GUNUGU-867038 format. One record per atom (N, C-alpha, C, O): residue number from 0; chain; residue in one letter; z, x, y. Coordinates in nm, 2 decimals, padded with zeros to 4 digits. Atoms other than C-alpha are relative to their C-alpha. Layout:
BEGIN
<NUM, A, a, <Z, X, Y>>
...
This chain:
BEGIN
<0, A, m, <-00.04, -00.08, 00.11>>
<0, A, m, <-02.08, -00.97, 00.72>>
<0, A, m, <00.09, 00.11, 00.04>>
<0, A, m, <00.19, 00.14, -00.02>>
<1, A, n, <-00.09, -00.11, -00.05>>
<1, A, n, <-01.93, -00.68, 00.92>>
<1, A, n, <00.14, -00.05, 00.04>>
<1, A, n, <00.24, 00.02, 00.03>>
<2, A, k, <-00.13, 00.05, -00.04>>
<2, A, k, <-01.66, -00.91, 01.05>>
<2, A, k, <00.09, -00.02, -00.13>>
<2, A, k, <00.21, 00.00, -00.12>>
<3, A, q, <-00.07, 00.02, 00.12>>
<3, A, q, <-01.56, -01.00, 00.69>>
<3, A, q, <00.05, 00.14, -00.05>>
<3, A, q, <00.17, 00.15, -00.10>>
<4, A, r, <-00.04, -00.13, 00.04>>
<4, A, r, <-01.55, -00.63, 00.60>>
<4, A, r, <00.11, 00.06, 00.08>>
<4, A, r, <00.21, 00.12, 00.03>>
<5, A, l, <-00.11, -00.04, -00.09>>
<5, A, l, <-01.34, -00.55, 00.90>>
<5, A, l, <00.13, -00.07, -00.03>>
<5, A, l, <00.24, -00.01, -00.03>>
<6, A, n, <-00.12, 00.08, 00.03>>
<6, A, n, <-01.10, -00.83, 00.82>>
<6, A, n, <00.06, 00.05, -00.13>>
<6, A, n, <00.19, 00.06, -00.14>>
<7, A, f, <-00.05, -00.05, 00.13>>
<7, A, f, <-01.07, -00.70, 00.46>>
<7, A, f, <00.07, 00.13, 00.02>>
<7, A, f, <00.17, 00.16, -00.04>>
<8, A, t, <-00.05, -00.13, -00.02>>
<8, A, t, <-01.01, -00.35, 00.58>>
<8, A, t, <00.14, -00.01, 00.07>>
<8, A, t, <00.23, 00.06, 00.03>>
<9, A, v, <-00.13, 00.02, -00.08>>
<9, A, v, <-00.74, -00.46, 00.83>>
<9, A, v, <00.11, -00.06, -00.10>>
<9, A, v, <00.22, -00.01, -00.09>>
<10, A, a, <-00.10, 00.07, 00.09>>
<10, A, a, <-00.57, -00.68, 00.56>>
<10, A, a, <00.04, 00.11, -00.10>>
<10, A, a, <00.16, 00.11, -00.14>>
<11, A, a, <-00.04, -00.10, 00.10>>
<11, A, a, <-00.58, -00.39, 00.30>>
<11, A, a, <00.09, 00.10, 00.06>>
<11, A, a, <00.19, 00.14, 00.00>>
<12, A, l, <-00.08, -00.10, -00.07>>
<12, A, l, <-00.44, -00.15, 00.56>>
<12, A, l, <00.14, -00.05, 00.02>>
<12, A, l, <00.24, 00.02, 00.00>>
<13, A, l, <-00.13, 00.06, -00.02>>
<13, A, l, <-00.16, -00.39, 00.65>>
<13, A, l, <00.08, -00.01, -00.13>>
<13, A, l, <00.20, 00.01, -00.13>>
<14, A, l, <-00.07, 00.01, 00.13>>
<14, A, l, <-00.07, -00.46, 00.29>>
<14, A, l, <00.05, 00.13, -00.05>>
<14, A, l, <00.16, 00.14, -00.10>>
<15, A, s, <-00.04, -00.13, 00.05>>
<15, A, s, <-00.06, -00.10, 00.19>>
<15, A, s, <00.11, 00.06, 00.09>>
<15, A, s, <00.20, 00.12, 00.04>>
<16, A, t, <-00.11, -00.05, -00.09>>
<16, A, t, <00.16, -00.02, 00.50>>
<16, A, t, <00.13, -00.07, -00.04>>
<16, A, t, <00.24, -00.01, -00.05>>
<17, A, l, <-00.12, 00.08, 00.04>>
<17, A, l, <00.40, -00.30, 00.40>>
<17, A, l, <00.06, 00.04, -00.13>>
<17, A, l, <00.18, 00.06, -00.15>>
<18, A, l, <-00.05, -00.05, 00.13>>
<18, A, l, <00.42, -00.19, 00.04>>
<18, A, l, <00.06, 00.13, 00.00>>
<18, A, l, <00.16, 00.16, -00.07>>
<19, A, s, <-00.06, -00.13, 00.00>>
<19, A, s, <00.48, 00.17, 00.12>>
<19, A, s, <00.13, 00.00, 00.07>>
<19, A, s, <00.22, 00.07, 00.04>>
<20, A, g, <-00.13, 00.02, -00.07>>
<20, A, g, <00.76, 00.06, 00.36>>
<20, A, g, <00.10, -00.05, -00.09>>
<20, A, g, <00.22, -00.01, -00.09>>
<21, A, c, <-00.09, 00.05, 00.09>>
<21, A, c, <00.92, -00.14, 00.09>>
<21, A, c, <00.04, 00.10, -00.11>>
<21, A, c, <00.16, 00.11, -00.14>>
<22, A, a, <-00.03, -00.10, 00.10>>
<22, A, a, <00.90, 00.14, -00.16>>
<22, A, a, <00.09, 00.11, 00.06>>
<22, A, a, <00.18, 00.16, -00.01>>
<23, A, a, <-00.09, -00.10, -00.07>>
<23, A, a, <01.06, 00.38, 00.09>>
<23, A, a, <00.14, -00.05, 00.01>>
<23, A, a, <00.23, 00.03, 00.02>>
<24, A, r, <-00.13, 00.06, -00.02>>
<24, A, r, <01.35, 00.14, 00.14>>
<24, A, r, <00.08, -00.01, -00.13>>
<24, A, r, <00.20, -00.03, -00.12>>
<25, A, h, <-00.07, 00.03, 00.13>>
<25, A, h, <01.43, 00.10, -00.23>>
<25, A, h, <-00.01, 00.12, -00.09>>
<25, A, h, <-00.06, 00.11, -00.20>>
<26, A, t, <-00.01, -00.12, 00.08>>
<26, A, t, <01.48, 00.45, -00.36>>
<26, A, t, <00.12, -00.01, -00.09>>
<26, A, t, <00.21, -00.09, -00.07>>
<27, A, p, <-00.11, 00.00, 00.09>>
<27, A, p, <01.71, 00.52, -00.65>>
<27, A, p, <00.13, 00.03, 00.07>>
<27, A, p, <00.24, -00.02, 00.04>>
<28, A, s, <-00.12, -00.04, -00.07>>
<28, A, s, <01.96, 00.68, -00.40>>
<28, A, s, <00.05, -00.13, 00.07>>
<28, A, s, <00.18, -00.14, 00.09>>
<29, A, d, <-00.05, 00.13, -00.06>>
<29, A, d, <01.97, 00.34, -00.22>>
<29, A, d, <00.07, -00.08, -00.10>>
<29, A, d, <00.17, -00.15, -00.07>>
<30, A, a, <-00.06, 00.08, 00.10>>
<30, A, a, <02.06, 00.18, -00.55>>
<30, A, a, <00.14, 00.06, -00.03>>
<30, A, a, <00.24, -00.02, -00.04>>
<31, A, i, <-00.13, -00.06, 00.02>>
<31, A, i, <02.34, 00.43, -00.61>>
<31, A, i, <00.09, -00.03, 00.12>>
<31, A, i, <00.21, -00.06, 00.10>>
<32, A, k, <-00.08, 00.03, -00.12>>
<32, A, k, <02.46, 00.39, -00.25>>
<32, A, k, <00.05, -00.14, 00.00>>
<32, A, k, <00.16, -00.17, 00.04>>
<33, A, a, <-00.04, 00.14, 00.00>>
<33, A, a, <02.46, 00.01, -00.28>>
<33, A, a, <00.11, -00.02, -00.11>>
<33, A, a, <00.20, -00.10, -00.08>>
<34, A, k, <-00.10, 00.01, 00.11>>
<34, A, k, <02.65, 00.04, -00.61>>
<34, A, k, <00.14, 00.05, 00.04>>
<34, A, k, <00.24, -00.02, 00.02>>
<35, A, v, <-00.13, -00.06, -00.04>>
<35, A, v, <02.92, 00.26, -00.46>>
<35, A, v, <00.06, -00.08, 00.12>>
<35, A, v, <00.18, -00.11, 00.12>>
<36, A, e, <-00.05, 00.07, -00.12>>
<36, A, e, <02.94, 00.07, -00.13>>
<36, A, e, <00.05, -00.14, -00.05>>
<36, A, e, <00.14, -00.20, 00.02>>
<37, A, s, <-00.05, 00.13, 00.05>>
<37, A, s, <02.98, -00.26, -00.33>>
<37, A, s, <00.14, 00.01, -00.06>>
<37, A, s, <00.21, -00.09, -00.08>>
<38, A, s, <-00.13, -00.02, 00.05>>
<38, A, s, <03.30, -00.11, -00.47>>
<38, A, s, <00.11, 00.01, 00.11>>
<38, A, s, <00.23, 00.00, 00.07>>
<39, A, i, <-00.10, -00.02, -00.11>>
<39, A, i, <03.47, -00.06, -00.13>>
<39, A, i, <00.08, -00.14, 00.01>>
<39, A, i, <00.02, -00.24, 00.02>>
<40, A, g, <-00.08, 00.12, -00.01>>
<40, A, g, <03.76, -00.30, -00.10>>
<40, A, g, <00.05, -00.06, -00.14>>
<40, A, g, <00.13, -00.15, -00.14>>
<41, A, k, <-00.04, 00.04, 00.14>>
<41, A, k, <03.79, -00.35, -00.48>>
<41, A, k, <00.10, 00.09, -00.06>>
<41, A, k, <00.12, 00.20, -00.01>>
<42, A, r, <-00.10, -00.08, 00.06>>
<42, A, r, <04.06, -00.23, -00.70>>
<42, A, r, <-00.07, 00.10, -00.09>>
<42, A, r, <-00.16, 00.07, -00.16>>
<43, A, f, <00.06, -00.11, 00.07>>
<43, A, f, <03.97, 00.11, -00.85>>
<43, A, f, <-00.01, -00.03, -00.15>>
<43, A, f, <-00.11, 00.00, -00.21>>
<44, A, a, <-00.02, 00.02, 00.15>>
<44, A, a, <04.09, 00.02, -01.20>>
<44, A, a, <-00.10, -00.11, -00.05>>
<44, A, a, <-00.13, -00.11, -00.17>>
<45, A, e, <00.09, 00.11, 00.04>>
<45, A, e, <03.85, -00.29, -01.20>>
<45, A, e, <-00.15, 00.04, 00.02>>
<45, A, e, <-00.23, -00.05, 00.00>>
<46, A, t, <00.14, -00.04, -00.02>>
<46, A, t, <03.53, -00.09, -01.12>>
<46, A, t, <-00.05, 00.09, -00.11>>
<46, A, t, <00.03, 00.15, -00.18>>
<47, A, d, <00.06, -00.09, 00.09>>
<47, A, d, <03.29, 00.12, -01.32>>
<47, A, d, <00.05, 00.14, 00.02>>
<47, A, d, <00.05, 00.23, -00.07>>
<48, A, h, <-00.04, -00.14, -00.04>>
<48, A, h, <03.43, 00.43, -01.14>>
<48, A, h, <00.12, 00.04, -00.08>>
<48, A, h, <00.15, 00.16, -00.09>>
<49, A, s, <-00.12, -00.03, 00.08>>
<49, A, s, <03.75, 00.41, -01.34>>
<49, A, s, <-00.02, 00.03, -00.14>>
<49, A, s, <00.07, 00.07, -00.22>>
<50, A, r, <00.04, -00.02, 00.14>>
<50, A, r, <03.56, 00.44, -01.67>>
<50, A, r, <-00.09, 00.13, -00.01>>
<50, A, r, <-00.13, 00.18, 00.09>>
<51, A, a, <00.09, -00.11, 00.02>>
<51, A, a, <03.36, 00.72, -01.82>>
<51, A, a, <-00.14, -00.03, 00.05>>
<51, A, a, <-00.19, -00.14, 00.02>>
<52, A, t, <00.13, 00.03, -00.06>>
<52, A, t, <03.04, 00.75, -01.62>>
<52, A, t, <-00.11, 00.10, -00.04>>
<52, A, t, <-00.23, 00.08, -00.01>>
<53, A, g, <00.09, -00.11, 00.03>>
<53, A, g, <02.87, 01.06, -01.76>>
<53, A, g, <00.00, 00.11, 00.10>>
<53, A, g, <-00.06, 00.22, 00.08>>
<54, A, a, <-00.02, -00.10, -00.11>>
<54, A, a, <02.97, 01.25, -01.45>>
<54, A, a, <00.13, 00.08, -00.03>>
<54, A, a, <00.22, 00.03, -00.09>>
<55, A, v, <-00.13, -00.07, 00.00>>
<55, A, v, <03.24, 01.52, -01.43>>
<55, A, v, <00.08, -00.05, 00.11>>
<55, A, v, <00.04, -00.05, 00.23>>
<56, A, t, <-00.08, 00.06, -00.10>>
<56, A, t, <03.52, 01.36, -01.25>>
<56, A, t, <00.13, 00.09, 00.02>>
<56, A, t, <00.19, 00.14, -00.07>>
<57, A, r, <-00.13, -00.08, -00.03>>
<57, A, r, <03.81, 01.54, -01.07>>
<57, A, r, <00.06, -00.06, 00.13>>
<57, A, r, <-00.01, -00.12, 00.21>>
<58, A, v, <-00.07, 00.04, -00.12>>
<58, A, v, <04.07, 01.46, -00.81>>
<58, A, v, <-00.01, 00.12, 00.10>>
<58, A, v, <00.03, 00.23, 00.06>>
<59, A, i, <00.01, -00.11, -00.10>>
<59, A, i, <04.00, 01.66, -00.49>>
<59, A, i, <00.10, -00.01, 00.11>>
<59, A, i, <00.11, 00.07, 00.20>>
<60, A, r, <-00.10, 00.02, -00.10>>
<60, A, r, <04.27, 01.51, -00.28>>
<60, A, r, <00.10, -00.10, -00.05>>
<60, A, r, <00.07, -00.20, -00.11>>
<61, A, d, <-00.11, 00.09, 00.04>>
<61, A, d, <04.61, 01.36, -00.36>>
<61, A, d, <00.12, 00.03, 00.09>>
<61, A, d, <00.19, 00.12, 00.06>>
<62, A, d, <-00.11, -00.03, -00.09>>
<62, A, d, <04.86, 01.34, -00.08>>
<62, A, d, <00.12, -00.10, -00.02>>
<62, A, d, <00.21, -00.11, 00.07>>
<63, A, g, <-00.10, 00.10, 00.03>>
<63, A, g, <05.07, 01.06, -00.23>>
<63, A, g, <-00.04, -00.14, 00.06>>
<63, A, g, <00.01, -00.24, 00.02>>
<64, A, k, <00.04, 00.12, -00.06>>
<64, A, k, <04.91, 00.80, 00.00>>
<64, A, k, <-00.14, -00.04, -00.04>>
<64, A, k, <-00.17, -00.16, -00.07>>
<65, A, v, <00.14, 00.02, 00.04>>
<65, A, v, <04.54, 00.84, -00.09>>
<65, A, v, <-00.03, 00.10, -00.11>>
<65, A, v, <00.02, 00.21, -00.11>>
<66, A, r, <00.06, -00.09, 00.11>>
<66, A, r, <04.36, 00.99, -00.39>>
<66, A, r, <-00.15, 00.00, 00.02>>
<66, A, r, <-00.21, -00.11, 00.02>>
<67, A, e, <00.15, 00.00, -00.01>>
<67, A, e, <04.00, 01.11, -00.37>>
<67, A, e, <-00.05, 00.06, -00.13>>
<67, A, e, <-00.02, 00.17, -00.17>>
<68, A, f, <00.06, -00.03, 00.12>>
<68, A, f, <03.80, 01.12, -00.68>>
<68, A, f, <-00.15, 00.05, 00.02>>
<68, A, f, <-00.22, -00.02, 00.09>>
<69, A, e, <00.14, -00.05, -00.02>>
<69, A, e, <03.48, 01.33, -00.69>>
<69, A, e, <-00.07, -00.01, -00.14>>
<69, A, e, <-00.02, 00.02, -00.24>>
<70, A, y, <00.09, 00.02, 00.11>>
<70, A, y, <03.19, 01.25, -00.93>>
<70, A, y, <-00.11, 00.10, 00.01>>
<70, A, y, <-00.19, 00.09, 00.11>>
<71, A, q, <00.10, -00.10, 00.00>>
<71, A, q, <02.96, 01.54, -01.01>>
<71, A, q, <-00.09, -00.02, -00.12>>
<71, A, q, <-00.05, -00.02, -00.23>>
<72, A, w, <00.10, 00.02, 00.10>>
<72, A, w, <02.64, 01.48, -01.20>>
<72, A, w, <-00.07, 00.13, -00.03>>
<72, A, w, <-00.07, 00.22, 00.05>>
<73, A, k, <00.07, -00.12, 00.04>>
<73, A, k, <02.44, 01.74, -01.39>>
<73, A, k, <-00.11, 00.05, 00.09>>
<73, A, k, <-00.14, 00.17, 00.10>>
<74, A, n, <00.12, -00.04, -00.08>>
<74, A, n, <02.15, 01.73, -01.15>>
<74, A, n, <00.05, 00.04, 00.14>>
<74, A, n, <-00.04, 00.07, 00.23>>
<75, A, g, <-00.04, -00.05, -00.13>>
<75, A, g, <02.37, 01.83, -00.85>>
<75, A, g, <00.05, -00.11, 00.09>>
<75, A, g, <00.10, -00.08, 00.20>>
<76, A, c, <-00.04, 00.12, -00.08>>
<76, A, c, <02.44, 01.48, -00.71>>
<76, A, c, <00.16, 00.00, -00.01>>
<76, A, c, <00.21, 00.00, -00.12>>
<77, A, a, <-00.15, 00.01, 00.00>>
<77, A, a, <02.81, 01.45, -00.61>>
<77, A, a, <00.04, -00.09, 00.12>>
<77, A, a, <-00.01, -00.09, 00.23>>
<78, A, y, <-00.06, 00.08, -00.10>>
<78, A, y, <03.01, 01.19, -00.42>>
<78, A, y, <00.15, -00.02, -00.03>>
<78, A, y, <00.19, 00.00, -00.14>>
<79, A, a, <-00.14, 00.02, 00.02>>
<79, A, a, <03.37, 01.10, -00.37>>
<79, A, a, <00.05, -00.13, 00.05>>
<79, A, a, <-00.01, -00.19, 00.14>>
<80, A, l, <-00.06, 00.13, -00.04>>
<80, A, l, <03.57, 00.78, -00.35>>
<80, A, l, <00.15, 00.03, 00.04>>
<80, A, l, <00.22, 00.10, -00.02>>
<81, A, l, <-00.14, -00.01, -00.06>>
<81, A, l, <03.89, 00.75, -00.14>>
<81, A, l, <00.07, -00.13, -00.04>>
<81, A, l, <00.03, -00.24, -00.01>>
<82, A, v, <-00.07, 00.11, 00.05>>
<82, A, v, <04.15, 00.53, -00.31>>
<82, A, v, <00.14, 00.00, 00.05>>
<82, A, v, <00.21, 00.10, 00.05>>
<83, A, d, <-00.13, 00.02, -00.05>>
<83, A, d, <04.47, 00.39, -00.16>>
<83, A, d, <00.09, 00.00, -00.13>>
<83, A, d, <00.07, -00.08, -00.21>>
<84, A, v, <-00.09, -00.01, 00.12>>
<84, A, v, <04.75, 00.49, -00.41>>
<84, A, v, <00.08, -00.12, -00.02>>
<84, A, v, <00.10, -00.17, -00.13>>
<85, A, s, <-00.09, 00.11, 00.01>>
<85, A, s, <04.98, 00.20, -00.33>>
<85, A, s, <-00.07, -00.13, -00.04>>
<85, A, s, <-00.01, -00.22, -00.11>>
<86, A, t, <00.07, 00.13, 00.03>>
<86, A, t, <04.72, -00.08, -00.36>>
<86, A, t, <-00.11, 00.01, -00.10>>
<86, A, t, <-00.16, -00.09, -00.15>>
<87, A, d, <00.11, -00.03, 00.09>>
<87, A, d, <04.46, 00.09, -00.58>>
<87, A, d, <-00.14, -00.05, 00.05>>
<87, A, d, <-00.23, -00.07, -00.03>>
<88, A, l, <00.12, 00.05, -00.06>>
<88, A, l, <04.19, -00.03, -00.34>>
<88, A, l, <-00.09, 00.12, 00.04>>
<88, A, l, <-00.04, 00.22, 00.09>>
<89, A, i, <00.09, -00.10, -00.04>>
<89, A, i, <03.88, 00.18, -00.28>>
<89, A, i, <-00.02, -00.02, 00.15>>
<89, A, i, <-00.07, -00.12, 00.20>>
<90, A, l, <00.01, 00.01, -00.15>>
<90, A, l, <03.88, 00.26, 00.10>>
<90, A, l, <-00.14, 00.04, 00.05>>
<90, A, l, <-00.19, -00.02, 00.14>>
<91, A, s, <00.13, -00.05, -00.05>>
<91, A, s, <03.56, 00.46, 00.14>>
<91, A, s, <-00.06, 00.09, -00.10>>
<91, A, s, <00.00, 00.11, -00.20>>
<92, A, w, <00.07, -00.10, 00.08>>
<92, A, w, <03.31, 00.70, -00.01>>
<92, A, w, <-00.08, 00.09, 00.09>>
<92, A, w, <-00.10, 00.06, 00.20>>
<93, A, r, <00.09, -00.10, -00.07>>
<93, A, r, <03.10, 01.00, 00.09>>
<93, A, r, <-00.07, 00.08, -00.10>>
<93, A, r, <-00.02, 00.11, -00.21>>
<94, A, y, <00.07, -00.10, 00.08>>
<94, A, y, <02.85, 01.23, -00.05>>
<94, A, y, <00.07, 00.14, 00.02>>
<94, A, y, <00.12, 00.17, 00.13>>
<95, A, t, <-00.06, -00.13, 00.00>>
<95, A, t, <03.00, 01.57, -00.14>>
<95, A, t, <-00.11, 00.10, -00.03>>
<95, A, t, <-00.08, 00.22, -00.04>>
<96, A, s, <00.12, -00.08, 00.02>>
<96, A, s, <02.65, 01.71, -00.21>>
<96, A, s, <-00.10, -00.06, 00.10>>
<96, A, s, <-00.08, -00.16, 00.15>>
<97, A, p, <00.11, 00.06, -00.07>>
<97, A, p, <02.33, 01.66, -00.02>>
<97, A, p, <-00.05, -00.12, -00.07>>
<97, A, p, <-00.04, -00.13, -00.20>>
<98, A, p, <00.04, 00.12, 00.07>>
<98, A, p, <02.20, 01.31, -00.10>>
<98, A, p, <-00.13, 00.01, -00.08>>
<98, A, p, <-00.15, -00.07, -00.17>>
<99, A, e, <00.13, -00.01, 00.07>>
<99, A, e, <01.86, 01.43, -00.23>>
<99, A, e, <00.02, 00.00, -00.15>>
<99, A, e, <-00.06, -00.07, -00.22>>
<100, A, p, <-00.01, 00.01, 00.15>>
<100, A, p, <01.98, 01.50, -00.59>>
<100, A, p, <00.03, -00.14, -00.05>>
<100, A, p, <00.00, -00.17, -00.17>>
<101, A, c, <-00.04, 00.13, 00.04>>
<101, A, c, <02.12, 01.15, -00.60>>
<101, A, c, <-00.12, -00.10, -00.02>>
<101, A, c, <-00.11, -00.20, -00.08>>
<102, A, r, <00.12, 00.08, 00.02>>
<102, A, r, <01.77, 01.01, -00.58>>
<102, A, r, <-00.05, -00.01, -00.14>>
<102, A, r, <-00.13, -00.10, -00.17>>
<103, A, n, <00.05, 00.00, 00.14>>
<103, A, n, <01.71, 01.10, -00.94>>
<103, A, n, <00.10, -00.06, -00.10>>
<103, A, n, <00.08, -00.05, -00.22>>
<104, A, i, <-00.10, 00.07, 00.09>>
<104, A, i, <02.00, 00.90, -01.08>>
<104, A, i, <-00.03, -00.15, 00.01>>
<104, A, i, <-00.04, -00.21, 00.12>>
<105, A, s, <00.02, 00.15, 00.00>>
<105, A, s, <01.95, 00.54, -01.19>>
<105, A, s, <00.13, -00.07, -00.03>>
<105, A, s, <00.23, 00.00, -00.07>>
<106, A, l, <-00.13, 00.08, 00.02>>
<106, A, l, <02.21, 00.27, -01.22>>
<106, A, l, <00.04, 00.00, -00.14>>
<106, A, l, <00.16, -00.03, -00.17>>
<107, A, y, <-00.04, 00.01, 00.14>>
<107, A, y, <02.20, 00.28, -01.60>>
<107, A, y, <00.10, 00.12, -00.03>>
<107, A, y, <00.16, 00.12, -00.13>>
<108, A, s, <-00.09, -00.11, 00.02>>
<108, A, s, <02.40, 00.61, -01.56>>
<108, A, s, <00.14, -00.05, 00.01>>
<108, A, s, <00.23, 00.02, -00.05>>
<109, A, f, <-00.14, 00.04, -00.02>>
<109, A, f, <02.71, 00.41, -01.47>>
<109, A, f, <00.04, -00.08, -00.13>>
<109, A, f, <-00.05, -00.13, -00.20>>
<110, A, a, <-00.06, 00.07, 00.12>>
<110, A, a, <02.93, 00.26, -01.74>>
<110, A, a, <-00.03, -00.15, 00.02>>
<110, A, a, <-00.03, -00.20, 00.14>>
<111, A, t, <00.02, 00.15, -00.01>>
<111, A, t, <02.87, -00.11, -01.81>>
<111, A, t, <00.11, -00.07, -00.06>>
<111, A, t, <00.11, -00.20, -00.06>>
């Protein structure tokens, strides 16, 4: 009987550890990060970022070769996309705020 209880305890502990690890890996900010990273290499005009998103959008850099668009959300989350002007391709992205506020944004916030 004690062996069965020990096996159950070990199994429950292992399962809870695995589930908490999965939950930690799939936070809303990971969803946002995945959404933005999936846009790299795509034409800016063909992505959700070129449409109204609910964020305040502004150009923070434009040197004729690249243009950087910043998206600022009401909760303090902000990130920027770097776009090649001649090809309209998204080259990279970065947070312009700490990433923590971005954890409270869901993918439904993006235009569809």
